[in-house]
N, C-alpha and C positions, 0 to 999 in steps of 0.2 A: 374798695372796688370788688376786690375779689370774695371780700367776706360778706357783701349784700350780693354777689350773682350765689353765691353757698347758701344763704338763706333762702333767696329768692327759688333755685333748684330743689332744695330742702320741701320748701312747702307745695311745690307744684307734686315732687313725688309722693306726700304724704296725701294730697288732693286724687290723686292717682288710685293712690291704693286704699283708699275710701271711696271711690267710684265704684272698686270693683270688689265684688265676692265670690269666693268661691264655698261650694259645699261639696258633699257628694249624695248621689244617689245608689240606692242598692234593693238587689232583689235578692231573696233569701228563701230557699225550700226548707223549714225549721222541720221536717220528719216527724209528724204528729204531736204535733202539740195540743194535747186535749187535756181537759179540766176534768174533776174526779168524780162527777157525776153522770149517770144515765141517762141518757135522754130517748126518753120511748120512740120518739120518731125517726132516730136513726141506730145505724149499727154501730155502738160504739162501745156496747157490752166490756170488750175486752180491755179496756181503757177504764176501768173504776178498780179501786180496792181490793174489791171482790173478783174481780175478771180475771182470765188467764194472764195477763202481763202484769198482775199485782201491781196497780199505779197508784200509788200511794202518796201524800203529800211531800214523804222525802224526796222520793222520786221526782216526782213535780218541780217541786223547790230548784233542785239541782239540774234540771234541764233546762228553767230560767235563768239560772245563775250562769250556764254555759251560754247559753245565746247571749246572754249580757256580754261574755267575755270576749265571745266574738266578733259583736256589734262594735264593742268598743276598741278591738284591735282596730276593725277599720278607722272608726273615727269619724268625726264631725256629720254625720248620717244629718240628712237635714230632709230625705226625701225618701221612702222602704215600701218595699211590694214584699209581699209574704205568701207563702202558700204553705197549705197543710196544716191550718191553724182550725181549730174547731169553731170558735164564736170569737164574738168581740172581748168578752170578760178573758180571755186568754193573753188578747193580743194589748190588752190595759194593764194587766197583770206584768207583762215583759218592760213596756215604757216608762215600768216605775224604780226600773234600776236604770243605772247606769249603760249606755251614754246618754239615755234621755229625763233621769230624773232630775225635777226642778226646773222642765222647760214648759214650752209651751204645745208640748205635742198631741195629735186626736186621732183619732181612727174612724176609719172607713171601712163599712163590713156590711155585706148581707146575708144572709143563709141560703145555702147551695141548695139545688136536689141531689147531691152526691149522695149515696146509699151510704155511706158510712160517718156523713155528716162532716168532711172535712172542706173548709172553702179557703178564697184568698183575702187579702186585706190590705188596705193601704192607711201607713202613716206619713205624718205631714207636721212640721212644724208651722202651728197655725200662726205664729210671730211674722212668719215669710211670705204665709201662700196663705190666701182666701179663697174657700171654696166657693166656687158660682152654680156648680151641679154636679150629680152623681145620679148613677144609672147603671144598668147591668146588660150584659146580652145572653138572653139562655138563648143554650142550644139543643135542638131536637134532633133525633137520629131516627132518618127515613128506616123502616123496616129493611131494606135490603143491605142497610150496612149494621144493627144490630139491633132487635126488639127490643123496647122496653129499657136500654142504656141511658144512662143519666152521666152526667158531668158537672164541672165546676162551671158557675158563673163567669164571663169575663167583666171586672169590675173597670167602670171608667169615670173615673174625677177631673174636671174641668176646673180648672180655678187660676186665679192672678198674682203673680208675683208684687213683692212690693216697688220695683220697676215699671208695671203695666203689664209685662208681658205675661200673656195669658199661654197657658202649657196644656194639653190632654194627656193623662196616665191613662192607659190600659195595663191591669193587671193579671195574668194568664194564669194557669194552670190547665194544660191540655191533658187526652186522655193516655194513661200509659203505655208502655210495650207489652203489655202481659198478652202472653199467646204470640207473642216475636215480633220486631218492628214492621217486617213488610204485612204481615197478616190485618194489624190493628191499624194500619198506616191510612186506611180510607177512613177513620175517626177523626185522626188530626187534621186531614185536608177538609173534612167537612168542617170544624172549629175554624181553620185558618180563613174558610170562605166567606163565612160570617164573620170575622176580626176585620177582615179586608172591605167590607159593605162599608162597614161601619167607619171605618178609616177614612175610605173614599167618599163618605158624604162630607167630612172635615172638609178635608182638600179641596174638594169641587167648588168647596163656597172659598176658600181661603186656601191657595197653594203656599204659602208660607206661615200655614200653621205648625204650629209646635208640638209636634207627637212623639212622645214616648211611651214605648211598645216594652213591658219588661216580664218575665215570667221562666216557670219553666217548661217549655214547652215538647217535650220528653223528644223531640227531633234536634236535630242539631242543621248549622245555616246551610247545607248544601243541600238538605233533604227538600222535596218538592214543598211540603208545605210553607215553608220558610220561604225557599229562594223563589219559587214560581208562583204558589196561590197569592202569599202573602205581598210575594214581591220585594223582598228585601235584597237591597244588593250589598257586595263587599264593600264594606268603610274604607277599609286602606288602601282600595285598587283603585277608585271610582273619582274623581271629583264632583264633590255633590251638589245635587240639583234640586231648587226647592219644588216641592210636591211629588217627589219618591222615596222611598225609606232606604235605610240601610243599617247593616248589622254591623254592631260594634265587634262583634265575637269571633267574627269568620276566621280574623288572622289567628286568633287562638286556635281552632279547629282546622286550622291548615298546619299548624306546628304538632297538631294531635295532643293538643294541650285540652282540659275539660274542667266541667265542674261536677260531674259523678263518675265513679269507676266502675263498670260494668268487668268484674275477672278481669283480666288484663288489659284493659282498654279504656283511655278515657274518652270520655262522652262531654261533647260541649251544649248540652242539653238545658242548663241557666243562661240566657241572652239579656242582651238591652237591645232594641232594634228604635232610631230615632228619624223624624224626617229632616229631610237634607238642610231646614233652616236653623236646625240646631248643630251643624257642621260649617256653618258659614262664621266664620271668626272675624270677618271684615266689618260685618252690616248687622249681623244680629246682637241681639241687647241681652240672651243668654244662649251658650254655646254647651255641648255637652263633648267631654274628649276625656281621655287616658283610660280607656276599658279597663277593666282588671279582674283577674280572679283571686281570693283572699284565702290564702294556705299557709299554714303554720304549722312547725313537727307538732304542738299539743294538740291540733286538732285531728291528729292522723294516727294512724295504729299499722303496724308493720306488717301485711299478711305475708306468710311464709310463701305463697305461692305467685302472688300477683303485685307485690312490693307496697309502697305508702297509698293506703285507701283511708278516706274519710272515716272519723272513728263515730259510728250511729249509736243512737241509745239502743235499737231493739234488735237482734237478729232473729225472724221469727218470736216465740215468746221468752228466748233468754233476754235478758237483759245485761246490756255492757255496759250502762252510762255515761256514753259517749254524747258528741254534740250535734250533729246529724250525717244524713247519709249524704247530702252534698255539701258544697264549698258555694260562698255565697259569691256573687257576682257583684261589682259596683263602677261608678264612672264620675268623672269630676264635672261639676255644673258651674260655670263662672257666669255670672249676672254683673251688666255695667249700666 
């Protein structure tokens, strides 16, 4: 009788284990992943073998290998947003390496109006996720913010998991803090308003919609663009309510941790924001939890003034041969 009970218990444990799957979703600003060719339509001349940065095949290969090492360190990535990629080809070169090699990964990419030619992209495992629709949000700025200013498109990917759940991914790279955070803030507020409208349209139709917003926002969770305009609440403090948005990385910001270091200060610029339905572990067939910043000693260098800082590829035109000036962020997706 005892042996029969054990066999039955093991059988049901096996069924539960197989009914639940666990993946990682990640976002990474990869710091200027350019190919070697000069695009006459963009200001990418410096990233060519003859350009000011001497961007050679060896340096390009080393960059891809370094990014591969970081992403392999995270492991089990099935969905990934990227920023600072020049085109679809560089992302396709990246997914030919571990941890993506030999799997069914595909890329969604659109050319942005960014003057330097850097874009965002989305990578996904097509064996787990069927894309239903892709589109972009183009942000045009009024003259009173800055005349003729261009920024990256916001990429929207809608698709269905194998368990039937529909997900909406939004991949972002908001305007930089060049000129100062306060002076440049109106640009990010303007972009946040465009994203908010797109998200609200989805939630107005279905308050239980599964929305995942990731990106380099160049703002932190408590800045107005995210906390007020986008309306993302702290995920660690508020019980999740369907139809609202929650910032998974607010707690890291409160602890003065971050994904980017400016002098002595860590800034939580790279984040993942989700709709309340994805935090409901009791009802939802897909949940997002355990947000983390990926940081290993081999990704860092010791700055004599400011301590450990992400090891970057370039400082101006000086080649350091590092990984990226940002750390990737990721979270766990569970499906049942």
